[in-house]
C-alpha positions as CSV (number, residue, x, y, z in Angstrom):
1,M,0.0,0.0,0.0
2,K,1.6,3.3,-1.1
3,F,1.1,6.7,0.5
4,R,2.0,10.0,-1.0
5,A,4.0,12.3,1.3
6,G,4.6,15.5,-0.6
7,D,6.3,14.5,-3.8
8,H,7.5,11.2,-2.3
9,D,5.9,7.7,-2.1
10,V,6.0,5.7,1.1
11,T,5.0,2.0,1.1
12,V,3.7,-0.2,3.8
13,T,5.4,-3.5,2.9
14,I,4.0,-5.8,5.6
15,D,0.3,-6.5,5.5
16,G,0.0,-8.4,8.8
17,W,1.7,-10.3,11.6
18,S,2.0,-13.5,9.6
19,A,4.0,-11.7,6.9
20,L,6.1,-10.0,9.5
21,E,6.9,-13.3,11.3
22,R,7.9,-15.0,8.1
23,A,10.2,-12.1,7.2
24,L,11.8,-12.1,10.7
25,R,12.4,-15.8,10.7
26,T,13.9,-15.8,7.3
27,R,16.3,-13.0,8.1
28,F,17.3,-14.4,11.5
29,A,17.9,-17.8,10.0
30,A,20.1,-16.3,7.2
31,G,22.1,-14.1,9.6
32,E,20.7,-11.0,7.9
33,G,19.6,-7.8,9.8
34,F,16.8,-5.4,8.9
35,A,15.3,-2.1,9.7
36,L,11.6,-2.1,10.7
37,A,9.6,1.1,10.8
38,T,6.0,1.6,11.9
39,L,4.2,4.2,9.7
40,N,1.7,6.7,11.1
41,L,0.2,10.0,10.1
42,D,2.8,12.0,12.0
43,H,5.5,10.2,10.0
44,L,3.7,10.9,6.7
45,T,3.6,14.6,7.6
46,K,7.3,14.7,8.4
47,L,8.1,12.8,5.2
48,R,6.6,15.5,3.1
49,H,9.9,17.3,3.1
50,P,13.3,15.9,1.8
51,G,15.9,15.3,4.5
52,P,17.5,12.7,6.8
53,F,14.1,11.3,7.9
54,R,13.0,10.6,4.3
55,A,16.4,9.1,3.5
56,A,16.2,6.9,6.6
57,Y,12.6,5.7,5.7
58,D,13.8,4.8,2.2
59,A,16.4,2.5,3.9
60,Q,13.8,0.6,6.0
61,D,13.4,-3.0,4.9
62,L,10.1,-3.6,6.6
63,V,7.2,-1.1,7.2
64,T,4.0,-1.8,9.1
65,A,0.9,0.2,9.7
66,D,1.0,2.0,13.1
67,G,-2.3,3.9,13.5
68,N,-5.9,3.4,12.5
69,P,-5.8,6.1,9.8
70,I,-3.2,4.1,7.9
71,V,-5.4,1.0,8.1
72,W,-8.5,3.0,7.0
73,C,-6.7,4.3,4.0
74,S,-5.6,0.9,3.0
75,R,-9.1,-0.4,3.1
76,L,-10.4,2.5,1.0
77,A,-7.7,1.6,-1.5
78,G,-8.7,-2.0,-1.6
79,Q,-5.3,-3.0,-0.3
80,P,-6.0,-3.8,3.4
81,V,-3.2,-4.0,5.9
82,A,-3.5,-4.9,9.6
83,L,-2.7,-2.6,12.4
84,L,0.7,-3.4,13.8
85,P,1.9,-0.7,16.2
86,G,5.4,-0.9,17.6
87,S,4.2,-1.3,21.2
88,D,2.0,-4.3,20.2
89,M,4.8,-6.1,18.3
90,I,7.4,-6.1,21.1
91,L,6.3,-9.3,22.8
92,P,5.5,-11.3,19.6
93,I,8.8,-10.3,18.1
94,C,10.6,-11.3,21.3
95,R,9.0,-14.7,21.3
96,V,10.4,-15.3,17.8
97,A,13.8,-14.1,18.9
98,A,13.8,-16.3,22.0
99,E,12.8,-19.4,20.0
100,M,15.6,-18.8,17.6
101,D,18.1,-17.7,20.3
102,M,18.6,-14.2,18.9
103,P,20.1,-12.0,21.7
104,L,18.3,-8.7,22.3
105,G,19.6,-5.2,22.7
106,L,17.6,-2.1,23.9
107,V,18.4,1.5,23.0
108,G,16.1,4.0,24.7
109,S,15.4,7.0,26.8
110,T,16.8,6.3,30.3
111,D,18.8,3.6,32.1
112,E,15.9,3.2,34.5
113,S,13.4,2.6,31.7
114,L,15.7,0.1,29.9
115,A,16.3,-1.8,33.1
116,G,12.6,-2.1,33.8
117,A,11.8,-3.1,30.2
118,A,14.5,-5.7,30.2
119,E,13.2,-7.2,33.5
120,A,9.6,-7.3,32.1
121,L,10.6,-8.8,28.8
122,E,12.7,-11.6,30.4
123,A,9.9,-12.3,32.8
124,Q,7.3,-12.6,30.1
125,V,9.3,-14.3,27.4
126,P,11.1,-17.4,28.7
127,G,14.5,-17.9,27.1
128,L,14.9,-14.3,26.0
129,R,18.4,-12.9,26.6
130,V,18.8,-9.1,26.9
131,V,22.6,-8.6,26.4
132,A,22.8,-4.8,25.9
133,K,21.1,-1.7,27.2
134,V,22.0,1.7,26.0
135,A,20.5,5.1,27.0
136,P,22.0,7.8,24.7
137,P,22.7,11.2,26.3
138,M,20.6,14.3,25.7
139,G,21.2,15.8,22.3
140,F,22.3,12.4,20.8
141,D,22.9,12.6,17.1
142,P,21.7,9.3,15.5
143,A,24.0,9.9,12.5
144,G,27.1,11.0,14.3
145,P,30.2,9.3,15.7
146,A,28.5,8.5,19.0
147,A,25.8,6.6,17.1
148,D,28.4,4.5,15.3
149,E,30.1,3.7,18.6
150,I,26.7,2.5,20.0
151,L,26.1,0.4,16.9
152,R,29.6,-1.2,17.1
153,G,29.0,-1.9,20.8
154,L,25.8,-3.7,20.1
155,S,27.5,-5.8,17.5
156,A,30.3,-6.6,19.9
157,A,27.8,-7.7,22.5
158,G,26.3,-10.2,20.1
159,V,23.0,-8.5,19.6
160,R,20.9,-9.8,16.8
161,L,17.7,-7.9,17.5
162,C,17.6,-4.4,18.8
163,F,14.6,-2.3,19.9
164,L,15.0,1.4,19.3
165,A,12.8,3.6,21.5
166,L,14.1,7.1,20.7
167,G,11.1,8.6,18.9
168,A,10.9,9.7,15.3
169,P,13.1,10.6,13.4
170,K,16.0,9.6,15.6
171,Q,15.1,5.9,15.8
172,E,14.6,5.5,12.1
173,I,17.8,7.4,11.3
174,L,19.8,5.2,13.7
175,A,18.2,2.0,12.2
176,A,19.2,3.1,8.8
177,R,22.7,3.7,10.1
178,G,22.7,0.3,11.7
179,R,22.2,-1.3,8.4
180,L,25.6,-0.1,7.4
181,I,27.6,-0.4,10.6
182,A,26.0,-3.6,12.0
183,P,24.3,-5.4,9.1
184,E,23.7,-8.6,11.1
185,I,21.3,-6.8,13.6
186,G,17.6,-6.4,13.1
187,F,16.5,-2.9,14.3
188,A,12.9,-2.3,15.2
189,S,11.8,1.2,15.9
190,I,9.1,1.1,18.6
191,G,8.6,4.6,20.0
192,A,7.4,4.6,23.6
193,G,7.1,0.8,23.8
194,L,9.9,0.2,26.3
195,D,8.6,3.0,28.5
196,F,5.2,1.3,28.6
197,L,6.8,-2.0,29.6
198,S,8.9,-0.4,32.3
199,G,6.0,1.6,33.7
200,Q,7.7,4.9,33.0
201,Q,4.7,5.9,30.8
202,T,1.1,4.7,30.9
203,R,-0.4,3.4,27.7
204,A,-4.1,4.0,26.9
205,P,-6.4,1.3,28.2
206,A,-7.4,-1.4,25.7
207,W,-10.9,-0.1,25.4
208,V,-9.6,3.3,24.3
209,R,-7.4,1.7,21.7
210,R,-10.3,-0.4,20.4
211,L,-12.2,2.8,19.8
212,A,-9.2,4.2,17.9
213,L,-8.8,7.0,20.5
214,E,-5.3,6.4,21.7
215,W,-4.3,9.7,20.0
216,L,-6.8,11.5,22.3
217,W,-5.4,9.8,25.4
218,R,-1.9,10.9,24.5
219,L,-3.1,14.4,23.6
220,L,-4.8,14.8,27.0
221,G,-1.8,13.5,28.8
222,S,0.7,15.8,27.1
223,P,-1.2,18.6,25.3
224,R,1.7,21.0,24.8
225,R,3.8,18.3,23.1
226,M,1.2,16.6,21.1
227,A,-1.2,19.3,20.0
228,A,0.9,20.6,17.1
229,R,1.8,17.0,16.0
230,Y,-1.8,15.8,15.8
231,G,-3.0,19.1,14.4
232,A,-0.7,18.7,11.4
233,A,-1.5,15.0,11.0
234,F,-5.3,15.5,11.0
235,R,-4.9,18.4,8.6
236,D,-3.3,16.0,6.1
237,L,-5.7,13.1,6.7
238,P,-8.5,14.1,4.3
239,G,-6.0,14.2,1.4
240,H,-4.7,10.7,2.3
241,L,-8.3,9.3,2.4
242,W,-9.2,10.9,-0.9
243,R,-6.1,9.6,-2.7
244,S,-6.7,6.1,-1.2
245,W,-10.3,6.1,-2.4
246,R,-9.1,7.0,-5.9
247,M,-6.7,4.0,-5.9
248,R,-9.6,1.5,-5.9
């Protein structure tokens, strides 16, 4: 399913969990890494303009639908894809990694959050091994020398799967860089997923998510930070819906 972001096409390449699981197992078995991004309306808004984020998205091997508007557009276009947010994929991906003995690395916001997330993951996924936890400093440049040092450290620790919880565009840029520096590692960008696991942030209840209102929950919880983001995204939504309908 293709989306138009300015003068650029962005494609959701994974239509559901079964396709993603097959791709992960194939790459793990072959010793090949990957970069996994989760597309949402905010990303599409950011991708309207050329720059590092667009280049990083072009380098992603796997792209899923993160957000109901992406799913709605796909249905309008007659090319339905399933909702696969980064936070919901963490445990299923970890179960595959544990089964195939793929050591896990975590790169995220704070040492406290990563420690809590690692503890939760190892408790919920028997056999999972978290072998590296890295909390980059404030002002971290995902394309700079410090990023390359982190990536080499993950490789040296034997990491084969790494969750990046740095927010967009940093996590996608770091994943794209990882494809060059540590090509044996699979990088999955998951936003606030590790903070949810550690309890550092509270995710919207399941009933709110079922009503497609998680965006409202986040807006009410952090209005200053989220208002401009959601305002721009919803401004662009009618155009995405119209173009999707015309693709039928």
